[in-house]
C-alpha positions as CSV (number, residue, x, y, z in Angstrom):
1,M,13.9,24.0,-15.1
2,L,14.3,21.4,-17.8
3,V,11.4,19.0,-17.9
4,P,12.0,15.6,-19.5
5,S,9.7,14.6,-22.3
6,I,7.0,11.9,-21.7
7,P,7.8,8.6,-23.4
8,S,5.4,6.3,-25.2
9,P,2.7,4.6,-23.1
10,V,4.5,1.3,-23.2
11,H,7.3,2.7,-21.0
12,A,5.2,5.2,-19.0
13,L,5.1,3.2,-15.8
14,D,8.8,2.8,-15.6
15,W,9.4,6.4,-16.6
16,L,7.1,7.8,-14.0
17,A,8.6,5.6,-11.3
18,S,12.0,7.1,-12.1
19,V,10.8,10.7,-11.5
20,T,11.6,11.3,-7.9
21,D,11.9,15.1,-7.7
22,T,8.6,16.6,-6.6
23,S,9.0,19.9,-8.4
24,T,9.7,18.0,-11.7
25,L,6.7,15.8,-11.1
26,L,4.4,18.8,-10.5
27,A,5.6,20.5,-13.7
28,L,4.9,17.3,-15.7
29,L,1.5,16.6,-14.1
30,G,0.1,20.1,-13.8
31,S,-1.9,21.4,-10.9
32,G,-5.3,20.0,-11.8
33,T,-8.5,21.9,-12.3
34,G,-8.2,23.5,-8.8
35,G,-5.9,26.1,-10.4
36,P,-2.1,26.7,-10.0
37,G,-0.8,25.6,-6.7
38,R,-4.2,24.5,-5.3
39,L,-5.0,21.1,-4.0
40,C,-8.2,19.7,-5.5
41,P,-8.5,16.1,-4.3
42,A,-11.2,15.2,-6.8
43,D,-8.6,15.7,-9.6
44,F,-6.8,12.7,-8.2
45,D,-9.6,10.3,-7.5
46,V,-9.7,11.2,-3.9
47,D,-13.3,11.5,-2.6
48,P,-14.2,14.1,0.1
49,K,-16.3,11.4,2.0
50,T,-14.4,8.2,1.4
51,G,-10.8,9.4,0.7
52,F,-8.8,6.9,-1.4
53,F,-11.7,4.5,-1.5
54,P,-14.1,4.8,-4.5
55,R,-17.5,5.9,-3.2
56,Q,-19.2,2.8,-4.8
57,P,-18.0,-0.8,-5.2
58,L,-16.2,-1.4,-8.5
59,P,-18.4,-2.8,-11.2
60,R,-17.9,-6.3,-12.6
61,L,-16.0,-6.5,-15.8
62,P,-17.8,-6.8,-19.2
63,E,-18.8,-10.1,-20.6
64,Q,-15.7,-10.6,-22.7
65,Y,-13.6,-10.7,-19.4
66,Q,-15.8,-13.1,-17.5
67,L,-13.0,-15.8,-17.8
68,W,-11.0,-13.7,-15.4
69,E,-13.9,-13.0,-13.0
70,T,-14.9,-16.7,-12.9
71,A,-11.3,-17.8,-12.2
72,L,-11.1,-15.4,-9.2
73,A,-14.6,-16.5,-7.9
74,G,-13.5,-20.1,-7.9
75,A,-9.9,-19.8,-6.7
76,S,-10.5,-19.9,-2.9
77,G,-12.4,-23.2,-3.3
78,A,-9.9,-24.8,-5.6
79,V,-6.4,-24.0,-4.3
80,K,-4.4,-23.9,-1.0
81,L,-0.9,-22.6,-0.3
82,G,1.5,-24.8,-2.3
83,D,3.6,-25.9,0.8
84,D,0.5,-26.7,2.9
85,C,0.6,-30.4,3.4
86,S,-2.4,-30.7,5.7
87,D,-5.0,-33.3,4.8
88,G,-7.4,-30.7,3.5
89,A,-4.8,-29.1,1.3
90,L,-3.6,-32.5,-0.1
91,A,-7.2,-33.4,-0.9
92,M,-7.4,-30.3,-3.1
93,R,-4.1,-30.8,-5.0
94,A,-5.7,-32.3,-8.1
95,E,-8.4,-29.6,-8.3
96,G,-5.8,-26.9,-7.8
97,E,-3.7,-28.2,-10.6
98,S,-6.8,-28.3,-12.8
99,W,-7.6,-24.7,-12.0
100,R,-4.0,-23.6,-12.8
101,S,-3.9,-25.7,-16.0
102,S,-7.0,-24.0,-17.3
103,I,-5.3,-20.6,-16.9
104,R,-2.3,-21.8,-18.9
105,T,-4.7,-22.5,-21.8
106,W,-6.4,-19.1,-21.8
107,P,-6.2,-16.8,-24.7
108,V,-4.5,-13.4,-24.2
109,I,-7.5,-11.0,-24.1
110,S,-7.0,-7.4,-25.2
111,V,-7.8,-4.8,-22.6
112,S,-8.7,-2.2,-25.2
113,A,-12.4,-2.3,-24.2
114,L,-11.4,-1.0,-20.8
115,N,-9.4,2.0,-22.0
116,G,-10.6,5.2,-20.5
117,D,-12.8,3.6,-17.8
118,L,-11.0,4.1,-14.5
119,R,-13.3,1.9,-12.4
120,L,-13.1,-1.0,-14.9
121,L,-9.4,-0.7,-15.1
122,Q,-9.2,-0.8,-11.3
123,R,-11.4,-3.9,-11.3
124,A,-9.3,-5.6,-13.9
125,H,-6.1,-4.9,-11.9
126,M,-7.7,-6.3,-8.7
127,V,-9.0,-9.4,-10.5
128,L,-5.8,-10.2,-12.5
129,A,-3.4,-9.5,-9.7
130,S,-5.4,-11.7,-7.3
131,V,-5.6,-14.5,-9.7
132,M,-1.9,-14.3,-10.3
133,H,-1.2,-14.6,-6.5
134,F,-3.6,-17.5,-6.2
135,Y,-1.7,-19.1,-9.1
136,V,1.8,-18.5,-7.9
137,H,1.3,-19.3,-4.2
138,S,-0.6,-22.5,-4.8
139,L,2.3,-24.0,-6.8
140,P,4.4,-26.6,-5.1
141,P,7.6,-25.1,-3.7
142,A,10.6,-25.1,-6.1
143,D,14.0,-23.4,-6.1
144,A,13.5,-22.0,-9.6
145,P,11.9,-18.9,-11.2
146,I,8.1,-19.0,-11.3
147,I,6.5,-18.5,-14.7
148,V,3.3,-16.4,-14.7
149,P,1.3,-17.5,-17.8
150,K,1.1,-14.8,-20.5
151,A,-2.7,-14.8,-20.4
152,L,-2.4,-13.3,-16.9
153,A,0.8,-11.4,-17.3
154,I,0.3,-9.4,-20.5
155,P,-3.2,-7.9,-19.7
156,L,-2.1,-7.2,-16.1
157,V,1.0,-5.3,-17.2
158,E,-1.1,-3.3,-19.8
159,V,-3.8,-2.4,-17.2
160,S,-1.1,-1.5,-14.7
161,R,0.6,0.8,-17.2
162,Q,-2.7,2.6,-17.8
163,L,-3.2,3.0,-14.0
164,R,0.5,3.8,-13.6
165,M,1.0,1.3,-10.8
166,A,2.9,-2.0,-10.2
167,P,1.6,-5.2,-12.0
168,V,1.3,-7.2,-8.8
169,L,-1.1,-7.5,-5.8
170,T,-1.1,-4.1,-3.9
171,F,-2.8,-2.5,-0.9
172,A,-5.3,-1.0,-3.3
173,D,-6.3,-4.4,-4.6
174,T,-6.8,-6.0,-1.2
175,V,-8.2,-3.0,0.8
176,L,-9.4,-0.1,-1.4
177,W,-11.1,-2.0,-4.2
178,N,-12.0,-5.4,-2.8
179,W,-15.4,-4.9,-1.2
180,E,-19.2,-4.5,-1.6
181,L,-21.8,-2.7,0.3
182,V,-23.9,-4.7,2.8
183,D,-26.8,-2.3,2.2
184,P,-26.5,-0.7,-1.3
185,E,-29.0,2.0,-0.2
186,R,-26.5,3.3,2.5
187,P,-23.1,5.0,1.9
188,L,-19.8,3.4,2.5
189,S,-18.9,3.0,6.1
190,L,-17.0,0.5,8.2
191,D,-20.2,-1.3,9.2
192,N,-21.6,-1.2,5.7
193,M,-18.8,-2.9,3.8
194,R,-18.0,-6.5,3.2
195,Y,-14.6,-7.8,1.9
196,L,-14.9,-10.2,-1.0
197,N,-11.6,-11.8,-2.1
198,I,-10.2,-13.6,1.0
199,F,-7.2,-15.7,0.0
200,S,-7.0,-17.8,3.2
201,G,-10.8,-18.0,3.7
202,S,-10.3,-16.9,7.3
203,D,-12.0,-14.2,9.4
204,D,-8.5,-13.1,10.5
205,E,-7.7,-11.9,7.0
206,R,-11.1,-10.3,6.7
207,N,-10.6,-8.5,10.0
208,F,-7.2,-7.3,9.0
209,Y,-8.7,-5.7,5.9
210,L,-11.4,-4.1,8.0
211,A,-8.8,-2.6,10.4
212,S,-7.0,-1.2,7.4
213,A,-10.2,0.2,6.1
214,A,-10.8,1.8,9.5
215,V,-7.5,3.6,9.2
216,E,-8.3,4.8,5.7
217,L,-11.7,6.1,6.6
218,K,-10.5,7.9,9.7
219,G,-7.7,9.3,7.6
220,V,-10.3,11.2,5.5
221,E,-10.4,13.7,8.3
222,M,-6.6,14.3,7.9
223,L,-7.1,14.8,4.1
224,E,-9.5,17.7,4.9
225,I,-6.7,19.3,7.0
226,F,-4.1,18.9,4.2
227,E,-6.4,20.4,1.6
228,R,-7.3,23.4,3.8
229,F,-3.6,24.1,4.5
230,A,-2.6,23.7,0.8
231,N,-5.2,26.2,-0.2
232,S,-4.7,28.7,2.6
233,N,-2.6,31.9,2.9
234,C,-0.6,30.0,5.6
235,S,1.0,27.8,2.9
236,T,2.7,30.7,1.2
237,R,6.3,31.7,1.9
238,S,5.0,35.1,3.0
239,A,2.9,33.7,5.8
240,N,3.4,35.5,9.1
241,D,1.6,36.1,12.5
242,S,-0.3,39.0,11.1
243,D,-2.6,36.6,9.3
244,T,-4.2,35.7,12.5
245,Y,-7.2,33.9,11.0
246,A,-5.1,31.6,8.9
247,S,-2.6,30.8,11.6
248,A,-5.4,30.2,14.2
249,T,-7.1,27.8,11.8
250,L,-3.9,25.9,11.2
251,S,-3.3,25.8,14.9
252,R,-6.7,24.2,15.5
253,D,-6.1,21.8,12.6
254,L,-2.7,20.7,14.0
255,T,-4.4,20.1,17.4
256,R,-7.1,18.1,15.7
257,L,-4.5,16.2,13.7
258,A,-2.9,15.0,16.9
259,R,-6.2,13.7,18.1
260,I,-6.8,11.9,14.8
261,V,-3.4,10.2,14.9
262,N,-4.1,9.1,18.5
263,E,-7.4,7.5,17.2
264,L,-5.4,5.8,14.5
265,T,-3.1,4.3,17.1
266,E,-6.1,2.9,18.9
267,I,-7.2,1.2,15.6
268,F,-3.7,-0.3,15.3
269,K,-4.0,-1.7,18.8
270,S,-7.4,-3.2,18.1
271,I,-5.9,-5.6,15.6
272,R,-4.8,-7.7,18.6
273,E,-8.5,-8.3,19.4
274,T,-9.6,-9.6,16.0
275,V,-6.5,-11.0,14.2
276,D,-4.7,-14.1,15.6
277,P,-0.9,-13.7,15.1
278,D,-0.3,-17.3,14.1
279,M,-3.2,-17.4,11.7
280,F,-2.0,-14.1,10.2
281,Y,1.7,-15.1,9.8
282,W,1.1,-18.7,8.6
283,T,-2.1,-18.7,6.6
284,V,-2.8,-15.1,5.5
285,R,0.4,-13.2,4.9
286,P,2.1,-15.6,2.5
287,W,-0.6,-14.9,-0.1
288,W,0.4,-11.2,-0.4
289,S,4.1,-11.9,-1.0
290,G,5.5,-10.9,-4.4
291,S,8.5,-11.8,-6.4
292,T,11.0,-10.1,-4.2
293,S,9.4,-10.7,-0.8
294,K,11.8,-13.5,0.2
295,G,14.9,-11.4,-0.3
296,P,17.4,-11.0,-3.2
297,S,18.7,-14.5,-3.1
298,H,15.4,-16.2,-3.7
299,P,14.2,-17.0,-7.3
300,G,11.7,-14.5,-8.6
301,W,8.8,-14.5,-11.0
302,V,9.0,-14.3,-14.8
303,L,6.0,-12.7,-16.5
304,E,5.6,-14.7,-19.7
305,G,5.4,-12.5,-22.8
306,V,6.5,-9.4,-21.0
307,P,10.0,-8.2,-22.0
308,D,12.3,-7.4,-19.1
309,S,9.7,-8.4,-16.5
310,H,12.4,-8.7,-13.9
311,K,12.7,-4.9,-14.0
312,L,9.1,-4.4,-12.9
313,D,8.0,-3.7,-9.3
314,L,6.7,-7.0,-8.1
315,G,7.1,-6.8,-4.3
316,G,3.5,-7.6,-3.4
317,A,0.9,-6.0,-1.2
318,S,2.0,-4.0,1.9
319,A,0.3,-1.6,4.4
320,G,3.3,0.6,3.5
321,Q,1.4,1.4,0.3
322,S,-1.4,3.3,2.2
323,S,-1.6,6.7,0.5
324,V,-3.2,8.3,3.6
325,M,-0.2,7.4,5.8
326,H,2.2,8.8,3.2
327,A,0.2,12.0,3.0
328,L,0.6,12.4,6.8
329,D,4.4,12.0,6.5
330,I,4.6,14.5,3.7
331,F,2.4,17.0,5.5
332,L,4.5,16.8,8.7
333,D,7.8,16.6,6.6
334,V,9.1,13.4,8.1
335,D,12.6,12.7,6.6
336,H,12.7,9.0,5.9
337,K,15.6,9.4,3.4
338,L,17.9,11.1,6.0
339,Q,18.4,14.1,3.8
340,R,17.9,16.8,6.5
341,S,21.3,16.7,8.2
342,S,20.4,19.5,10.6
343,R,17.8,17.4,12.5
344,T,18.8,15.9,15.8
345,P,19.6,13.4,17.2
346,G,21.6,12.2,14.2
347,P,20.7,8.8,12.7
348,S,22.0,5.7,14.4
349,P,24.1,3.1,12.5
350,D,21.0,0.9,12.3
351,N,19.0,3.9,10.9
352,K,21.6,4.3,8.2
353,R,21.5,0.6,7.3
354,A,17.7,0.6,6.9
355,D,16.0,0.8,3.5
356,R,15.9,4.5,3.0
357,G,14.1,4.2,-0.3
358,F,11.3,2.1,1.0
359,M,8.6,4.9,1.2
360,E,9.4,6.2,-2.2
361,R,9.4,2.7,-3.7
362,M,6.0,1.9,-2.0
363,R,4.5,4.9,-3.9
364,R,5.1,3.1,-7.2
365,Y,2.6,0.5,-6.0
366,M,-0.1,3.1,-5.6
367,P,-2.6,4.1,-8.3
368,G,-0.9,6.8,-10.3
369,L,-3.6,9.4,-9.5
370,H,-3.1,8.8,-5.8
371,R,0.7,9.3,-6.3
372,E,-0.1,12.6,-8.0
373,Y,-2.2,13.6,-5.0
374,L,0.8,13.1,-2.8
375,A,2.9,15.3,-5.0
376,H,0.4,18.1,-4.3
377,V,0.4,17.8,-0.5
378,R,2.3,20.7,1.0
379,P,4.6,20.2,4.0
380,V,3.7,22.4,7.0
381,R,7.0,22.3,8.9
382,E,8.5,25.3,7.1
383,V,5.5,27.5,8.0
384,V,5.6,26.3,11.6
385,E,9.3,27.3,11.8
386,R,8.3,30.8,10.8
387,L,5.3,31.0,13.1
388,P,6.3,30.2,16.7
389,T,2.6,30.0,17.9
390,L,2.2,26.8,15.8
391,R,5.2,25.0,17.3
392,E,3.4,23.4,20.2
393,P,0.4,21.9,18.3
394,Y,2.8,20.8,15.5
395,N,5.0,19.0,18.0
396,A,2.0,17.4,19.5
397,A,1.1,15.9,16.1
398,I,4.6,14.7,15.7
399,A,4.6,13.1,19.2
400,A,1.3,11.4,18.4
401,L,2.8,9.9,15.1
402,K,5.9,8.8,17.0
403,K,3.6,7.0,19.5
404,L,1.7,5.3,16.6
405,R,5.0,4.1,15.2
406,D,6.1,2.7,18.6
407,V,2.8,0.7,18.7
408,H,3.4,-0.4,15.1
409,I,6.8,-1.8,16.1
410,R,5.3,-3.8,18.9
411,I,2.6,-5.2,16.7
412,V,5.0,-6.2,14.0
413,A,7.2,-7.8,16.7
414,I,4.2,-10.0,17.7
415,Y,2.8,-10.7,14.3
416,I,6.0,-11.1,12.2
417,V,9.4,-11.0,14.0
418,T,8.7,-13.6,16.7
419,R,6.9,-15.9,14.2
420,A,9.8,-15.6,11.7
421,N,12.2,-17.0,14.3
422,G,9.9,-19.8,15.5
423,R,7.9,-22.8,14.3
424,S,4.4,-23.1,13.1
425,P,1.9,-24.1,15.8
426,F,0.0,-25.9,13.1
427,G,2.7,-28.6,12.7
428,P,5.3,-29.5,10.1
429,E,2.7,-29.8,7.4
430,H,2.6,-25.9,7.3
431,G,6.0,-25.3,5.6
432,A,9.2,-27.2,5.6
433,E,9.9,-28.5,9.1
434,G,7.4,-26.1,10.4
435,M,9.7,-23.1,9.8
436,S,8.6,-19.8,8.3
437,R,8.0,-20.0,4.5
438,A,9.4,-16.5,3.7
439,D,12.0,-15.9,6.4
440,K,14.0,-19.1,6.9
441,R,17.1,-17.8,5.1
442,G,17.5,-14.4,6.8
443,P,15.9,-11.6,8.9
444,A,12.2,-11.1,9.1
445,R,11.0,-9.3,6.1
446,G,7.8,-7.4,5.2
447,T,5.8,-8.5,2.2
448,G,7.5,-5.7,0.3
449,G,10.9,-7.5,0.9
450,S,12.5,-5.1,3.3
451,E,14.1,-6.1,6.7
452,V,11.2,-5.1,8.8
453,S,12.7,-4.4,12.3
454,N,15.3,-1.9,11.1
455,L,12.9,-0.3,8.7
456,L,10.2,0.4,11.3
457,K,12.7,1.6,13.9
458,A,14.2,4.0,11.3
459,G,10.8,5.4,10.5
460,R,10.1,5.9,14.2
461,D,13.4,7.6,14.7
462,A,12.9,9.8,11.7
463,T,9.6,10.9,13.1
464,Q,11.3,11.8,16.5
465,R,13.8,13.9,14.6
466,T,11.0,16.0,13.1
467,L,10.2,17.6,16.5
468,L,11.0,21.3,16.6
469,G,13.0,22.7,19.5
470,D,12.4,26.0,21.2
């Protein structure tokens, strides 16, 4: 197999995003210290206790970067959404413009002092991307490209290239890196973490992050299963029923996986108890939108001082960027790209019209190390096809994931689709004529920019097609 050479660091992010063949990616990245073909999560910044979360909160940036830290700390008290014409937002307009004006006068600070320090680079990405979204979304509405000042754009792009992820707000920035411990003497857990950067200032946003964190932490149990399978005899092509210990272990793990996915479904359902749909749609969600979130016909963002910035991934934060959910799909071998023509029933016309590249594109928003981890997760379906005793527990796991996606579709219908087609309950001051900011000109879209209804139904149907017949 011919392996392309690795380009200079300046173009590394774009190059890695273009490598879509898993075998090529594995050859380029190597197999980590766990040895050839083995999955060693620690090689990919995946913790055995906290999964894709770092075990400790990210440290604050060094003194020379306090300009960035101070801007983020003061943003929520200085700016509101640019098309919010409520009395409170209008009273803050002058202060908001002063906050943005100060950013336009910043010097471009080199990120060289952060080189090689993973946690500081992650902190810099979270701070700069958050400040950029505060800046962009607090501007008054205009039908023209938005200029992101070079003092934000240049260091954010450089940090992103070192982390090998998109230079925009991501799931990692809002959920994985944006917290502190309530009690520093205790380990990370759902009841011992407090989210820090809350764009809207609302409990609804904070509760949404906590629900996302609950999924990630429960997902750690799935990562244990994926690692055990990847490093077992069952993962080899020669696996057969004669290896009773390995197949029995995998059978138990698949049964356990179904239970875990059912617990994830309950977490999804719990969002209805803590996050108000109107608050979510009108006051929280707009802050996460990126340059392409409003669809291809809407003016995008220009990153000042960054050549060809329109070619960068700038879609914004999305739960579709959760590495733990991608790992589950890879392990079960769900065919989102419709490449397995033998699976039945065949895709519907709506399935074919959906964004088949969505999942692959979302991986470019993940930290590069987490994307490497996904390249090492081994699909279990081929082994199950050879070992009939595994078919029942495997299908149970698939059925559980299909149920989760049914629930997800219902939640998105409540929180996005019906709101996109209606008016704000907060009055016309919340967006032009009270209509949705992001979706007035077309179908309901996720913050990543895809048409959300078709996308989720296609994912649900792809999951259903993964079931194995007798």
